[in-house]
Each structure stands twice: as C-alpha cells, then as structure tokens.
C-alpha positions as CSV (number, residue, x, y, z in Angstrom):
1,M,175.8,43.2,-38.5
2,P,177.3,41.1,-41.0
3,P,179.6,42.6,-43.5
4,E,177.9,43.5,-46.8
5,H,178.6,41.0,-49.8
6,V,180.2,42.9,-52.6
7,T,179.5,41.6,-56.2
8,P,182.3,41.5,-58.7
9,T,180.6,44.3,-60.6
10,E,180.5,46.3,-57.5
11,Q,184.1,45.7,-56.7
12,A,185.2,46.6,-60.1
13,T,183.6,50.3,-59.4
14,Q,185.6,50.5,-56.3
15,T,189.0,52.2,-56.0
16,S,192.2,51.0,-54.5
17,P,193.6,53.8,-52.2
18,F,196.9,51.9,-51.3
19,L,199.0,50.7,-54.5
20,P,198.7,52.3,-58.0
21,I,197.3,50.1,-60.7
22,G,200.8,49.6,-62.2
23,I,202.2,48.2,-59.0
24,R,199.0,46.2,-58.4
25,K,199.3,44.8,-61.9
26,L,202.8,43.7,-61.5
27,L,202.5,42.2,-58.0
28,G,199.4,40.2,-59.4
29,T,201.2,39.2,-62.4
30,L,204.1,37.7,-60.2
31,I,201.6,36.2,-57.7
32,L,199.4,34.5,-60.4
33,L,202.4,33.3,-62.3
34,S,204.1,31.7,-59.3
35,G,200.7,30.4,-57.9
36,L,199.9,28.7,-61.3
37,A,203.5,27.1,-61.4
38,T,202.9,25.9,-58.0
39,Y,199.4,24.4,-58.8
40,A,200.6,22.9,-62.0
41,L,203.2,21.1,-60.0
42,A,200.8,20.0,-57.5
43,I,198.3,18.7,-60.0
44,M,201.1,17.0,-61.5
45,W,202.4,15.1,-58.4
46,L,198.6,14.2,-57.5
47,A,198.1,12.8,-61.1
48,V,201.2,10.6,-61.0
49,S,201.5,9.8,-57.3
50,V,197.8,9.5,-55.9
51,L,195.3,9.0,-58.7
52,P,194.7,5.5,-60.0
53,D,196.0,4.8,-63.6
54,H,192.5,4.3,-65.2
55,W,191.3,6.4,-68.1
56,A,187.9,7.2,-66.5
57,V,189.6,8.6,-63.4
58,Q,191.8,10.9,-65.7
59,I,188.9,11.9,-67.9
60,I,187.3,13.4,-64.9
61,F,190.3,14.8,-63.1
62,Y,192.3,16.7,-65.9
63,P,189.2,19.0,-67.0
64,L,188.2,19.7,-63.4
65,A,191.9,20.3,-62.5
66,G,192.4,22.5,-65.6
67,I,189.4,24.7,-64.7
68,A,189.8,24.8,-60.9
69,W,192.6,27.3,-60.8
70,A,190.4,30.0,-62.4
71,F,188.2,30.3,-59.1
72,P,191.1,31.4,-56.7
73,A,192.5,33.7,-59.7
74,K,189.2,35.7,-60.3
75,P,189.6,37.8,-57.1
76,L,193.3,38.4,-57.8
77,I,192.6,39.6,-61.2
78,A,189.6,41.8,-59.9
79,W,191.9,43.4,-57.4
80,M,194.7,44.2,-60.2
81,Q,191.9,46.0,-62.4
82,L,190.7,48.2,-59.7
83,P,191.0,52.0,-60.7
84,D,193.4,54.3,-58.9
85,N,191.9,56.4,-56.2
86,P,191.3,59.8,-58.0
87,E,192.1,61.7,-54.5
88,N,195.8,60.4,-54.6
C-alpha cells in the first residue's frame, strides 16, 4: 500500500514528537540561512560562468532563480512551525 500524501494543511496540524519548537526553529533558521547563501553563490557562479551574456537570457534566468529557492524551503518552514507534542 503506498504511503498517504500529506497536504501542507494536514502537516501543519500534526505534531513533532522529537524536538521542541524552539530547537526546530533554531535549526531550521541555520539550515535556511546556510542553504540560501550556498544557493545564491551557486546562482551567481552559474550566471557568470555558464550563461551567455545576453539580455534575453538574463530576463528569464534571474526571476526564475529568484523564485526557485522558495520551493525547497517550504517543507523546512512547515517543519519549523509544527506544534510541540502535548504528551511530552
């Protein structure tokens, strides 16, 4: 039987039994900041080294690169906001 798909709304109503919310937010913030800095450096390297120096390519590339980081960050932010397990 395949695992159930959990929507972000359902995920927000779940609890996290392992880490208190303060620790999750601290870890998530550190991961998000280091990941975003790494992503920005990779995008800058890609733009300077790989992409052709043409205005049409840049008009397409920069907006896409500016939005793309949010998709992998969404599950991390949802995890950071999970409520604590009331049983602990």
